[in-house]
N, C-alpha and C positions, 0 to 999 in steps of 0.2 A: 757366393752371392752372384746372382745372374745380372752382370753389369749390362749386358746387352739389352735386356728387357728394360732395365731402368733408363738407357739411353734412348730406346724407341719411344718409351712413354714421354720422356722429356721433349723429344722432337715433335711428338703429336700434339702436347701441350703447347709448345712454341708456335706451332702451325695455327692452332685454335685461337690463341692470343691475337695473332696477326689478322684472323679472319673475324674476330669478334666485332659485332655490328654490322656485318655485311647484309644480313637479312634485312635490317632496319633501314639501310641505305637503299636497297633495291625496292623496298616497299614504298619508300618516300618518292622514288621516281615514277612509279606507276599508279600511286594513290590518286594523284589529281586526274589522271586519265579515266580511272575507274569511278571516281566521284562523278565526273561529268557525264559518263556514260550512265551510271545510276540515276543522276538527277534528270538527265534528258529522256530517259525511259519513263520515269514518274511524271514529268512535266507533260510531254507530248502525248502519252497515253491517257492521262486525264483530260487533256484538251480534246483529243478525238472523241473519247467517250462523252464529254459535255456537248460536243457538236452533234453528235448522233441523237442524244437525248433531246436536244433543243429542236432539232428538225421534226422529231416525232410529235413533240409538244405543239409545234406550229401547225403541223397538218391537221392535228386533232382540234386545235382552237379554231382554225378557219372553218373546217367542216361543221362543227357544233354550232357556231355562231350563224352559220349560213342557214341552219335549220330552225332558227327561232325567229318568229314573226315580229321583228323590230320595224319601226318606221323607216321609210326611205330617208336618206340624207340629202341635203341641198348644199352643204358647204363642210369642208372638213374642220372649219373653225367655228362652227356653231356650237352653242353650249346651253341654249335654254328652250326654245320652242320645239314642239314635237316635230314639225316640218324641217327643223335644222339639226336633228340629231346626228351625232357623229360617232365613230368607233370609240373615240377617246372618252366621250361622255358615257357611253355604255359601260366602259371598263372601269373608269375612275370616279364618276360623279358620286359623291357620298350619299345624295339624296336617293339614289337607286339601290342603296344597301338596305333601305327599309321600304322597298317597293311591295305592294301587296302580293301575297302569295299567289303564284300562277300567272302573274303579269310577265311580258316578255323580259323586263329588267331583272325581276326575281329569278327568272330561268337562267340568266347568264350568271348571276351571283351564286347561285346555289349549284348549277350544273357544270358550268364551263370554267369561270375564272373569278376570284375574289382577291383583290390586292391586299387584304389583311393578312393573308397567309404568307406573304414575302417576308414578314417579320413578325413572328408571334411567340409569345412567351408560352413555355411549357405548363405554366400555372393554368392556362386556359384549357388544358386537356382534362376531360371529364375524370373524376375520381374513379379509381378502379379499372380504368381503361389503358391497355397497352398503346405505345406510340404507334406500332404498325396498324392497330385497329383504328386509332384516331385518325390517321392520315387516309384511311379508306373512306372516311366520311367527307373529306374535302372535295371541292369541285374538281373534275377530271383533269384540267390542265395543271392545277396546283399539285395534284397527285404526280403528274408526270415531271414537274419541276423539283419535286422532293429530293430526288437522288443528288441534285446539284447543291443543296442546302448544306449549311454547316451549323454546328452547335457552338454558340458563343456566350459571352457573359459581358454584362455592363460593369465596368469598374473592377472587380476581383472575381476570383473562381468561387468566392463565397456568396457572390450576388445571384440574383434570379437567372437562370439559363433561358436562352431563347433560340428558336430555330430561325434562321436567317438565309435568305437568297443572297450569296455574297456579292458584295459591290452595290447593291440596291440602297441608296442613300434615302433615309426618311426626311421629309421636309413638306414645304406648302408650294403649291404651283401658283400661277397667276390668277386662278380663280378663287384661291384661298382654300383649296382642297387639300387635305392631308394626304399625301401620296409617296411615291418613291421614284427616284431617277437614277440613272447611270451616267457617270462621267465618262464620255468618249473623247479620247486625246485626239485632237485634231492637228496639233503642231507643237513645236518646242522652241523656246527662246534659245539664245546663245549660251545662257547659263545652264540650260537643261531644264528649267522650269516649264511645265506642261501648259499648253492652251487647250481648254476642254469645252465641249458642248454637251449640256444636259439632254439626255434622251430617255424616254419611258422605257420600262421593261418590255412591255408590249405596245407597239406603235402601229399606226396605220401606214401601210406602204402607199405612197402617193402615185396616182396614176400617171402615165408618162404623156397623156394627152394634153392639148393646149388650153383646156378650158379651166384648169386650176382646181377641179374637183377631185375630192378623194376617191379612191377606187370603191369605198363603201356606199357612194353615191348612185342610185339607180338611174340618174339622168345624165350621167357622164357617157363618153363614147364607149367606156368599158363597164358601163353601170350593170348593176345587179351582182356585184362580186364583193367578196370579203377578202381583202388583200391586207395581211399583216405581217409584222416582223417582231420576233422575239430576240432580245439582246441578253448576252450573258459575258460579263467581264471576267475571264479567267485570269488569275494571278498565281504565279508559283511560289511556293513556300521554300523552294531549294535553289532557285536561279535568280539572279539579280538582273535588272534592266540596264542596258547600255545604249548610248545614243547611235543611231544610224551613221556609219561612216561613209563619206563620199570619196575618200581618196583609195588608191589601190597601190600596194597591198595594205589591208587594214591593219591598224595597229593592234597587236595582241595584248597590250597593256593599257588600253584606254580607260579612263575613269568611269565608274558607275554612275547612273543618275542619282543625284543626291535627292533624298525626301524632304521637300520643302513646301509645305501648303500655302505659305504666306506669299510665295511667288507665283501661284496658279492664277491664270487669266481665264476668265469665263466669257465665251462668245455670246451667250444668251442669258445673262444674269437675271432679266426680268421674267423668265419663264418659270423659274424654280429658285426657291431659297431653302438651303439645307438647314436642318435643325442644328443649332448651336452646340458644338461638343458631342453630337449623337454618337460618333463612332471614335471620338479621340481617345478615349479612355479604355477601349478594347483590349482585353488580355491577350488575344491573338492579332497582332497588328498587321497580318497579310493584307486585309481588306480595311484596316483602321483609317482614321484621319477624317477631316472635314468632308473631303471629296471621295472617299473610298478608295484612294489610290495606293494606300498601305506603305509599309516601311519594314525594313528588316536591317540587320546589322552585318557589315562587310568591312573588314579591317577597321573595327571600331568606329565606322561611320554609318549613320542611318541612310540607306539607299533604296530606291524603288525596287519592288519584285518585278519579275519579268511578267509582262501584261499583254494580253489580246482580248479585245472584245469580239466575241463570236456572235454572228447574227444568223438567224435561219427565217426564211420567208415561206409563206404559203398562201395559195389563192384558191378560193372555192366560190362557185357560182351560188348566189343566194336562191334559196328554193321557195321561200313564202315571204311576204311583205305584209306589213300592217298599213291599212289605209288610215291616213292621219286626218282625213276629213270626216271619218265616221266616229 
């Protein structure tokens, strides 16, 4: 019998037993770094893609609205008279959704932007039509925002699916209009609870002059312009949000921001009232909750996802006006 061969095999087996689990230990040391790199690539890659898509949509929105013969504005806060039309009216006034065909307001809704496509059920898609073909029938700005939209469900995956511009919370504004707003986080309390301000998805960029007029107004110093901003609240499905640290060096083990909608403070509560529970039962909670701030689990605790509101601005000189006196 070859005892030397037996001894060699025994020594190899002994070394193998001592090294058993080495690969698992090495993987555990590098897995966190690999996860952070992978999550960072996904998060900031999507963030950059969203910013580029948003800027293209803002450029097109300003250019197309500038070509429509809408009446001149006299105040950014006017809501009723033809002489006091504002960009917010043009985009969100529900009365303009039934404007006569061929009117300037109908041109905005059918050709440029219609807020109803910020959250729309797939049941509204014509029978026998593919989704890609249906999107092509939308106004041009809605088409450009479509790549940023997500498919979601209300209640459960067996409920009716809908396309949603993520983070756009449905509700009612101060005029009583059904519309959408985005929660812009302007500060945090000591507990980490957010202080937010409601902002429209598309809003007018106010002129820096001292008259107080909006840039949409043809009578201001920068009159004859369409200046608008599109907001997109990007939230990560892979990274959690942590409070900004003011000490150096920062603590690597600071607690994540806890998801607590009851502690949220609204700066302008009179401007918008979110629909009760509109997003609280969302199956995909990244953008869920009363304020669309989302939640995810980390160490068995519900925390906020990493969030950044991306804004893109564009300015275009108005090419044609409608004389309100005629």
